[in-house]
N, C-alpha and C positions, 0 to 999 in steps of 0.2 A: 486573484489579485492581479493588477496590471504588471507587477514585477514578474509574475510567473508566466503570464500568458500573452504579454504584449499589450500595448495600449489599445489595440483594435478589438480585444476580446470583451465580451459582455461581462457584467458583474453577476456572479452566481447568487442564488437565493441564500438567505442566512443558513449557516451550517453549524449551529451550536451543538454541543454534545460530543461525547467520546473525544474530548480534547487530549487525552493521554493515550497514545498508541499502545502502551503496555497494557491498558485495560480493554483494548479492542480485541474482538474475536479474530485474531490473525496470528500467523507465525512470526516469530522474531527473526530478524535478519541483521546483517552488519552493513552499516551505511556510514558515509562521511559527507557532511555538507555544512552550511554556515547560516542557516536561517531557522526561524520557528514558525509554528502555525499561527495565523491571525486569530484563531479561536482561543489561544492560550492567554489566560489572564495574567496580570502583573504579579499576582501572588503565587503563581505556579513555580514550583521548584526548578532549579537549574537542571536537574536530571531529566525532568519532563521536557523542558525546552530542548535539551540535547537529543532526546528521542525524536521529537518533532523535526529537528534539523536533519535527521537522517533521510527524511522523505522529501525534502525540498528538491525541486526540479530546476537545475541551472538553465538559464536562457540558452546556453550553447550546448545543451546536453547531447544533441545529435550532430555536432560539428566535427568531432574527432573521435572515431572515424565519422566521416560525413554520411548521413543517412537522410537524404532529402524527403523520402516518402514518409517516414515516421515523423520527421520534423513538421511537415505539412499537416499530417493527420492530427498530431498533438494540438496544434494551434487551431485547427478546424473544429475539433471536439470542444474546445473551450468556448466556441461561439455558437454551438448548436443548441436549439431550444431545450432538449432533454437535459443537457448539462447545466444550462443556466438556471433551470427550475429544479435541479438536483433530483431528477427522476432516475430510474434504473437505466443502465447503459443500453444502447442499441446494439444490434448485431453487426458484424463485419459484412460489408457488401461483397458480392463476387468480384467487382472491379478492384476493391481495396485488397482483397485476398490475393488477387493475381499479381499484385505489385509487392507483396510482402511475403518472402519465403516462409513456408510452414504455416501460414495462416489458413484458417478453415472458414469458408463462408457460413454465416449463421451463428457462429460462436460470438461471445462477447467481444465488442470492439476493443476492450481494454487488453485482451490477450494478443492483440497485434503488436504490443510493445514487449513481447517476449520472443526470444530465440528458442527453438526446439533443439536441444542438444542431448547427448548421451552421457549418463553418469558413469561412475566407476564400474557399475555392474552391467552396463550396456543398455540400461533402460532409458527411454525417452523422457526427458524432464524439461521444464520451462525455466529459462534464465532471463531475469529482468534486464532489459537493455539500458534502462535508466541507471540502475545500481551499478552496472558494469563500468560506467564512466568514472565512478568514484571508488569502487572496491572490486577488484578482479576476483576476489574470493567470495563473491556474493552467494547467497543461499539459492539452491535449486528447488523448484516446486514440482513434485510429481503429480499434484492434483490441480487441475484448472480452477476449481472453486477457490482454493487458497491463493492461487496466483491472482485471481480476479480481485479478491479482497485487498491483497497487497497493493495492487495498482490503484485501487480506490483511494488508498492513503496518499499515493503520489499525486493524484488528481484532486485530493480533498473532496471526493465525491461521497456524500452521505445520502443515499436514496431511500433510507428507511425512516419515515416520519413517526413521531409519537402521536400527534393529533389528539392529545388529551387522554391517551391510554393510561397515563400515570395518575389520573384523577385530578390533575391540575388543569383547570379550564384553559383552553387555547394554548396548550404547551406546544411550542414551535421547535423543540429540539429535534435534530435529525441524527441518524447513526449509520455507521458503515455496514452493519450486519444485523440480522434479527437477534442474534445473541446479545449484541450491545443494547438493543431496545429492551430486551427482556430484563437485563441487569438494571436498566434505568427504571423500568416499571416496578420491579420488585424491590428496588432500593438496595440491591446487593451488588457489591463490587468485590471481586475476588482478591485475596491478598497477593502482594507482589513479592518476588524473590530476586536476589541478585546472584548471577553466575560468579562463582569464586575464581574462575579462570580468566574470563574476559571482562567482567564487571558490568555486563549488560543486565538490565532490569526487565522482568517479564512476569506474566502470571505464574504463580507458584506451580500450578498444574502443568505448565509447559517446560519447567526447568529440566526435568529428566530427559525429555525429548530433545531439548536444545543442546544439552551437554553430549548426549549420545550421537546425535545426527548432524548438528550444525556448528557447534563451537570449534573454531579453528585453533584455539589455544588449549583445549582440553588434552590431557596426556593420553597416549594410545591405550592405556589400561582401562580407561573409562569410556572410550569411544566404541560405538558399534562398528561393525565391519563396513567401512566406507570404500574399501578398495585401495 
């Protein structure tokens, strides 16, 4: 939308489907923002709207601290043909990687929006630079594939089309991951659960991992060794 990417950005292709981030194949994270996805219907619950708000990218996201390279890349991506048509993301070019510390030429350009940092055990993990603007205790990603899916939510990039696989002719819904598409085709959506410590809603299968690894309000007795 023009609110997110500036008036000069092109309008992406329709991105219906997976309107609820809690049903998407991605890790839960802590966010704070003030908007909802344009794909969310008026009948969607306030909790769903709140989950979508966590992914909103403020216009000044790279202003404090100032990060002109990522700011430029963010708005450039919003105008590139692959993004406008909602295709899979392109790789980072050598020139872009040379300007963004820790970036690796050839990996997904979406990973350029992560800092590579060390966790409590000294392992290299990925930290979302967009989330860091609103929540300094944002989740760390040890796996690039999960980090990439998380960033797709920030960009509202759904590169996986249905194209009628659900037996509905000309179905135009698009999804963040193949897992989301599979759930759409089979008509199966996994039950949601709410964390008793922080109130976040997520897939029931992810609750134990969330409490053990990521919930900052969980008591030490139920946390795994985070250092």
